[in-house]
C-alpha positions in Angstrom: 71.1 70.0 96.8 73.9 71.3 99.0 72.7 73.1 102.1 73.4 76.8 102.6 75.2 77.9 105.7 73.0 78.7 108.7 75.1 81.7 109.7 74.9 83.2 106.2 71.1 82.8 106.0 70.6 84.1 109.6 73.6 86.2 110.7 73.4 86.9 114.4 76.8 88.1 115.7 77.9 90.6 113.1 76.4 93.6 111.4 73.8 92.4 108.8 74.6 93.4 105.2 72.1 95.9 103.7 70.7 93.3 101.4 69.8 91.0 104.3 68.1 93.4 106.7 64.6 92.4 107.8 62.0 95.1 108.5 64.4 98.0 108.5 63.5 99.7 105.2 61.9 102.7 106.8 64.8 103.2 109.3 67.4 103.0 106.5 65.4 105.4 104.3 64.9 107.9 107.2 68.5 107.9 108.3 69.8 108.2 104.7 67.4 111.1 103.9 68.3 113.1 107.0 72.0 112.7 106.4 71.7 113.6 102.7 69.8 116.7 103.7 72.7 117.8 105.9 71.2 116.8 109.2 73.4 115.0 111.8 72.0 112.1 113.7 72.6 110.2 116.9 71.4 106.5 117.1 71.6 105.1 120.6 70.4 101.8 122.1 71.4 98.5 123.5 73.9 96.2 121.8 72.7 93.7 119.2 69.6 95.7 118.3 70.6 96.6 114.8 72.0 100.1 115.1 75.2 99.4 113.2 73.4 97.4 110.5 71.0 100.2 109.9 73.7 102.9 109.8 75.9 100.9 107.5 73.0 100.2 105.2 72.2 104.0 105.1 75.8 104.6 104.1 75.5 102.1 101.2 72.4 103.9 100.1 74.1 107.3 100.2 77.2 106.0 98.4 75.0 104.7 95.6 73.5 108.2 95.3 77.0 109.7 94.8 77.8 111.0 98.4 81.1 110.4 100.0 81.0 108.1 103.1 83.5 107.6 105.9 82.8 105.1 108.6 85.0 104.2 111.7 84.3 101.8 114.6 85.9 103.3 117.7 85.8 99.9 119.5 88.4 98.8 117.0 90.6 101.9 117.3 92.7 102.2 120.5 94.6 105.4 120.0 94.3 108.9 118.6 97.1 108.2 116.2 95.3 105.1 114.8 92.0 107.1 114.6 93.8 109.8 112.6 95.3 107.2 110.2 92.0 105.4 109.7 90.0 108.6 109.1 92.4 109.9 106.5 92.7 106.5 104.7 88.9 106.1 104.6 88.3 109.7 103.6 90.7 109.7 100.6 89.5 106.2 99.6 86.3 107.9 98.3 88.5 108.6 95.2 89.0 105.2 93.5 92.6 105.8 92.5 93.6 106.8 96.0 91.7 103.8 97.4 94.0 101.5 95.4 97.0 103.5 96.4 96.1 103.3 100.2 95.6 99.5 99.8 99.0 99.0 98.2 100.7 101.1 100.8 99.0 99.2 103.7 100.1 95.9 102.2 103.6 97.2 102.1 103.6 98.5 105.7 106.3 101.0 106.7 108.1 100.6 103.4 105.1 101.9 101.5 107.2 104.6 99.8 109.0 102.0 97.8 105.8 100.7 96.1 103.4 103.6 96.0 102.9 105.7 93.0 105.0 108.7 94.0 103.5 111.2 91.5 100.0 110.6 92.7 101.0 110.9 96.3 102.8 114.2 95.6 99.7 115.5 93.9 97.5 114.5 96.9 100.0 116.2 99.3 99.9 119.3 97.2 96.1 119.4 97.4 95.5 118.3 101.0 98.7 118.9 102.8 101.7 116.8 103.8 99.7 115.3 106.7 97.9 113.1 104.3 101.0 110.9 104.3 99.8 109.1 107.4 97.4 107.2 105.2 100.3 105.6 103.4 102.8 105.3 106.2 101.4 103.3 109.2 102.8 104.6 112.5 103.7 108.1 111.2 100.8 109.7 113.2 102.3 108.4 116.4 104.9 111.2 116.2 102.2 113.9 116.9 98.7 112.3 117.5 97.0 115.5 118.4 98.1 117.3 115.3 97.3 114.5 112.9 93.9 113.8 114.5 92.9 117.4 114.1 93.9 117.2 110.4 92.0 114.0 110.0 88.8 115.4 111.5 89.0 118.4 109.0 89.8 116.3 105.9 86.3 115.0 105.1 85.0 118.5 104.6 88.1 119.5 102.6 87.8 116.6 100.1 84.0 117.0 99.9 84.4 120.7 99.0 87.2 120.0 96.5 85.2 117.4 94.7 81.8 119.1 94.9 80.3 116.2 96.9 78.5 115.9 100.2 80.2 113.7 102.8 78.8 111.6 105.6 81.0 110.6 108.5 79.9 107.7 110.7 81.3 107.2 114.2 80.2 103.8 115.6 80.5 103.3 119.4 81.1 107.0 119.8 80.8 106.8 123.6 84.4 105.5 123.5 85.6 109.1 123.3 84.5 109.3 127.0 86.1 106.0 128.0 88.0 106.3 131.3 91.1 105.0 129.5 91.1 108.3 127.5 92.1 106.6 124.2 91.9 109.8 122.2 92.8 112.3 124.9 90.9 114.0 127.6 87.1 113.6 126.8 86.3 117.3 127.3 89.1 118.4 125.1 88.6 116.0 122.3 84.8 116.6 122.1 85.3 120.4 122.1 87.8 120.0 119.3 85.4 117.7 117.4 82.5 120.1 117.8 84.5 123.1 116.7 85.6 121.3 113.5 82.3 119.6 112.8 80.2 122.8 113.1 82.5 124.4 110.4 82.2 121.3 108.1 79.4 122.6 106.0 79.8 119.9 103.3 79.5 117.1 105.9 76.8 115.4 107.9 77.7 113.3 110.9 76.2 110.0 112.2 76.9 108.8 115.7 75.9 105.5 117.1 76.6 103.9 120.5 75.6 100.8 122.5 75.9 102.5 126.0 72.9 104.7 125.7 73.3 106.7 128.9 76.9 107.6 128.0 75.9 108.7 124.5 73.0 110.8 125.8 75.4 112.3 128.3 77.7 113.4 125.5 74.9 115.0 123.5 72.1 116.1 125.8 73.4 118.2 128.7 73.8 121.9 128.0 77.4 122.0 129.3 78.6 119.3 126.9 80.4 120.2 123.8 78.0 118.2 121.6 74.8 119.7 123.2 72.2 120.1 120.5 74.5 118.8 117.8 72.5 116.2 115.9 69.1 114.8 116.5 68.4 111.5 118.3 66.9 108.9 116.1 65.2 105.8 117.6 64.9 102.6 115.6 61.4 101.3 115.1 60.5 97.8 116.4 60.5 95.2 113.6 56.9 94.3 112.8 55.8 90.7 113.1 54.8 90.5 109.5 58.2 91.7 108.4 59.8 89.0 110.5 57.6 86.3 109.1 58.2 87.4 105.5 62.0 87.8 106.0 62.6 84.6 107.9 60.3 82.7 105.5 62.3 83.8 102.5 65.6 82.7 104.2 64.3 79.2 104.8 62.9 79.1 101.3 66.3 80.0 99.9 67.5 76.7 101.3 64.6 74.7 99.9 62.9 74.4 103.3 59.2 73.8 103.9 57.9 75.7 106.9 55.0 74.1 108.7 52.2 76.1 110.2 53.1 78.2 113.3 56.8 77.6 113.1 57.8 81.1 112.0 55.4 82.6 114.5 57.0 80.6 117.2 60.5 81.7 116.3 59.4 85.4 116.5 57.6 84.7 119.8 60.7 83.0 121.4 63.0 85.8 120.1 60.4 88.5 121.3 61.3 90.4 118.1 64.7 91.2 119.5 66.9 91.4 116.3 69.8 89.3 117.5 67.8 86.7 119.6 65.3 86.2 116.9 67.9 85.6 114.2 69.8 83.3 116.5 66.8 81.1 117.2 66.2 80.9 113.4 69.8 80.2 112.8 69.9 77.4 115.3 66.6 76.0 114.0 68.1 75.9 110.5 71.3 74.3 111.8 69.4 71.6 113.6 67.6 70.9 110.3 70.9 70.5 108.6 72.2 68.2 111.3 69.1 66.0 111.1 69.1 66.0 107.4 65.6 67.5 107.0 64.2 70.5 105.2 61.0 70.5 107.1 60.8 73.2 109.7 58.1 72.5 112.3 57.4 73.4 115.9 59.5 70.5 117.3 62.5 71.7 115.3 62.0 75.3 116.4 62.0 74.2 120.1 65.3 72.3 119.4 66.8 75.4 117.8 65.7 77.5 120.7 67.3 75.1 123.2 70.5 75.2 121.2 70.5 79.0 121.2 70.1 79.0 124.9 72.9 76.5 125.4 75.2 78.4 123.0 74.6 81.6 124.9 75.2 80.1 128.3 78.8 81.2 128.8 77.9 84.8 127.8 74.8 84.8 130.0 76.9 83.5 133.0 79.3 86.4 132.4 76.3 88.8 132.3 75.1 87.4 135.6 78.5 88.1 137.2 78.5 91.6 135.8 75.0 92.2 137.2 76.1 91.0 140.6 78.9 93.6 140.6 76.7 96.5 139.6 74.7 96.8 142.8 74.0 94.6 145.8 70.3 94.3 144.7 70.9 94.3 141.0 70.6 90.5 140.5 67.5 90.3 142.7 65.8 93.1 140.7 67.0 91.7 137.3 65.5 88.3 138.1 62.2 89.9 139.2 62.0 91.9 135.9 62.8 88.8 133.9 60.0 87.0 135.7 57.5 89.9 135.2 57.3 90.5 138.9 57.3 94.0 140.6 61.0 94.9 140.9 60.7 97.0 144.1 58.3 95.0 146.3 59.6 94.5 149.8 62.9 96.2 149.1 64.4 99.5 150.2 62.9 101.9 147.7 66.0 104.1 147.1 68.3 101.1 146.8 66.1 99.1 144.5 65.5 102.1 142.2 69.3 102.6 142.1 69.7 99.0 141.2 67.3 99.4 138.3 69.2 102.5 137.1 72.5 100.6 137.1 70.9 97.8 135.1 69.5 100.3 132.6 72.8 102.2 132.3 74.6 98.9 131.7 72.1 98.0 128.9 70.6 95.0 130.6 67.0 96.4 131.1 64.9 98.9 129.2 61.5 100.6 129.6 58.5 98.5 128.6 55.9 101.1 129.4 55.0 103.3 132.4 56.7 102.1 135.5 57.4 98.8 133.7 60.8 97.3 132.7 62.0 94.4 130.6 65.3 92.5 130.2 66.5 93.6 126.8 67.9 90.2 125.7 65.1 87.6 125.9 67.7 84.7 126.1 69.3 86.3 129.1 65.8 86.8 130.6 65.1 83.1 130.3 68.5 82.3 131.8 67.7 84.6 134.8 64.3 83.1 135.3 65.9 79.6 135.5 69.0 80.6 137.5 67.5 79.7 140.9 64.1 80.1 142.6 63.1 83.6 143.3 63.0 84.6 146.9 
């Protein structure tokens, strides 16, 4: 029997499709229910912990229930003009005929007018204004980005009201609006404009996610911020060990693998329940089984998979160490202590060491593990830090 691809069974470096999520049923249901009820949510946390996967799964759930959904990833959208085009295209794509029209226009590029169904486009312009043309003519929004972006932000509510549907708008990596590069304009101005439009959008709910937690909280928590008290923060639940065992076991079984006693438990232990790390160890374990021509998953194979995961992540972990070095003069010392489970501040200048911990937390490298306790978020990076050099 032909073997299944390891990266398909155990995806680790892309959002996981809704059908492949492990242990996230409650989170998906909670997020979907809140959005369907008209509540806006903010999902913040470190990268590779499943935020985007949960949010996208919730959108799939809502779309099946007949709601309109619009999702944009701000990491992938470098300018206000492109954000406007993307928002408009994804908004009107909730109507199947317009989705086909947008697709045809995009394929034709700037000559879209020669292939698009003109009568349908004219009808859409009559209903929603001439600005909707930016969905069919790439580059048009560059003529007046501020005008077209304002139009794009208002459009989800207009089309939802026109069609008698509720719409959910999802902004992934929303902290990009406050990026020092100012991709969409001055942060204060764009967030004020967004807040003014969103609070009038009575047929819409909004979902915001971000991987730089302190930036996202700074956008929504302080009273002086435009988004203060707009949306409730939602924290993802840890994935239970039993859910991991059931989910991973079913993936190995799908490839006809026999899992020996303790192997799944060891994968979860090595990954420390971290979504990306656990999936990567499972993926590399499966890949090792393919390379060795065996379908028997035992503790020896898991160790080989774990070693392969560590080696594969070495370049990224080396970059992370260099990033940590640049954060603060004590950041690497403190990070290595946290990785080793040692007191991070012992023998160091208190104010400086506490500042180092804060910079590590703000950068997403460490997180709270209880009262006055910290942990390195990525267990594979923690192992790399522990083995980097002897602790002083």
